[in-house]
N, C-alpha and C positions, 0 to 999 in steps of 0.2 A: 534462460537469461544468463548473460555474462556477469557473474558476480563481481568481477574486477572493475566493471564500469560503473558500479553504484557508488557515487561520490558522496561525501558528507554534505556538500551543498545541496545535491538533489534530495538526499534523505531528509533534509529539514525544510524543504521548499514550502510545504503546506502545514507543517506542525505549528508554525507561528500563529495560524488562524485559531488554534485551539487554546492559546495561552492568554487570550484577551478576555475570557469570560470564566466565571467560576465553574460553569458546567463543562467547558472545554478542558480546564485544568483537571477536573475530576475524571473526565474520560481519559486524559493522558496518564493519570496515575494508575488507571486500570489497564492501560494499553502497553506502556513502555515496560520492558523487562526490568526487574529490580537490579539486575547486574549492571545496568547503566549508571546507577546512582549509588552503588556501594563501593567501598574501598576494602579495607581489611576486616570485613565483617560488620562494619558500622555504616549507618546511613550517611549520605553526604549530600550537600546542597546541589541542586540542578540549575543550570542556566541555559535555557533554550529560547532563543529569540525573545529575550526580555523577561522570561519567566524565571524567578529566583525564589524558590521555596522548597521545603523538604517534602519529598514525595513519601507518603506513608505506604506501608504494605497494603495493597488493595484487598478488600474483602471479596468474598465469593460473588461473582457477577451473575445476575439473573439473565435469563434469555433476553437477548438484545431486541429492542423494538425500534424499527426504523424511525428516524426523526424527520427526514426530508422526503424520501421516496415512498410512493404508495407500494403495496405488496407486489404488484406485477413489475413495477420498475425496479424494486429491490431485487427481485428474482433475476431480472436481466443483468443487474450489476454483479450479482453473484456469478452468473454464467460468464460474463465478460472477464472478470478477474481470474476465474479458474482457467480460462482459455489463455490468458496472457502469462500466467505462472501456473502451469498445470501440475498435477500430482504425478510423479513418476517414481523413481527410486528414492525420492526425498519428498517431504511434505510440500504442498503448494498453497496457493492463495485460498483455496477452500478450507484447508485445515487451519490456516492462520486467521480465518474469518475476516479477510481483507474488506469485504463488502461493508462490514460494520464500520470500519475506519473511514471508508469513502463516504458513506452516508453521513456520518457525524461531521466530517470536515466540510462537506457541502452544506449541511445544515448550519454550521458555525460561520459560514461565509456570508450570511445574509447581510450583515451590516458593513463588513470591512472589505469584502470582495464579491459583491453580488453577481459580477460577470461569471464567476465560476458556476453559480447556480444555473444561469442562462445557458452556459455551455453544456451542462448535463441535461437540462430539459430539452434543448434543441437536438443534442446528440442522440439521446434515446429515441426521440421522435423520428429522426432520420433513420436510425437503425430499424425501427419498426416499419417505416415506409418501404425501405429497400428490401427487407425480408418479405413483406407482403407482395411487392412487385415481382421479385425473383422466384419466390417459393410458395406464394399464396398462404403463408403462415406467419405468425408473429415470430420474432427472434427466439422467444422462449420455447415455442412449439416446434421450431424448425429442427430438422435432423442435424446431428453433429457435423456431418460432412458439409451441409449447406452453411451452417454457422461458420465453419472454418473457411470456406470459400469466400464468404462475405467479408470476414475480418482480414483475410489475406489480401483481398482487393483493396480494402480501406488502408492497409498498411503499406501498399506497394511503393509510395513515394519515399518511404524510409530506406528502401533498398535501391531505388533508382530515382535520383533527383529529377529526371526528365518526365517522370510519370506524375500525373495530377489525379487527385480523387477528392470528391466533395466531402467524404467522411474522414479524411486523414487528420484534420485538426482535432476532431473528437477522439479518434483513436489515440492520438498523442497524449491528450489529457488523461484518458482512461489508463493508458499504460504508465504514465508518470505516477499517477496516484496509486495504482496497484503496486508498483515497485516500491514506492515510499512506504505504503502501508505494510507490505510484506516484510521489508528489511528493517522496520522499526518494531515489528511484533516479536514476541518471544520465540515463536517457531522459526521465523526468518532469520532473526539476528543470532539467537543462541543455538537452536537446533541445526540450522542449515549453515550459517557462517561460522559457527563455533566461536562466537565472540566471548572473550574471557573477562570482559569488564575491567575494573580497576584492580584486579588481583595483582599482588606483588610476589616476587620470588625472594624468599629469605636467603637463598644461596644461588650464586651464579656459577654454573658448572664450567663455563669457558669452552674453548674449542676441544672437541673430543678426538680430533685427528692425531694419530700416534706420532706423525712426523713433527708436530708442533709441541710435543711434550718436552 
C-alpha cells in the first residue's frame, strides 16, 4: 500500500458507524491507539464524527468473537485483509487483526447503513462462487496462487478503467475497510506509520545546516 495516499477523510469513513452506539464506542476505545487521544501525558477529549467523550485506557481484550460473520465467513475476511495488506518486512492486516474491525463495523451498520451488510453478504457469496467455478474449492481452501489470481482479476479495473469485472465493487469495499482498519489500529498507525500523536517538543532545534548558523 502507498501510505502517502491514506487520507484523513478515508481513514474516518466508517468509524462514524461505531460512534452511534455504546457498544461501538466501547469497541473504538479498545481499537484506537491511546496516542491519538493523549497530549503531554494526559488524556484528552476525542471528537470523531460526532463522538465527544474521554476514551479510557482499554482493559485487556479477550479473544474476539465475530458479531456479524459466521466462522467460515470471518476466516475469509481474515484472508482477504491479509492479502490486501500482507505481512512483509512490516506487520500487516493479520497482525493488526483488521478482520475484527471489519466485522464489528459491518455489525454496527445494521441500523444506519444496512447496505454495507448487503455488500459484504453478496460479495462473499460472489467470491465463493467464483472460487468454486475456477478452482473447485472455496476461497478459504484455494491455493494461495489461485486466491491471488482471483483477487487480481477482481481488482483489474483499478489499474485499467477500460476493464470491467463483476467483483470490483466488492473488492473496493474490502480494500477501503482493510486500509481504514489497519491505519487506525495501533500496529498500522504507531508501528508502521510511526505516528507520534499529540506529543510536543519542549525545545525547537531549528535548522542544523552550518551555512544557516
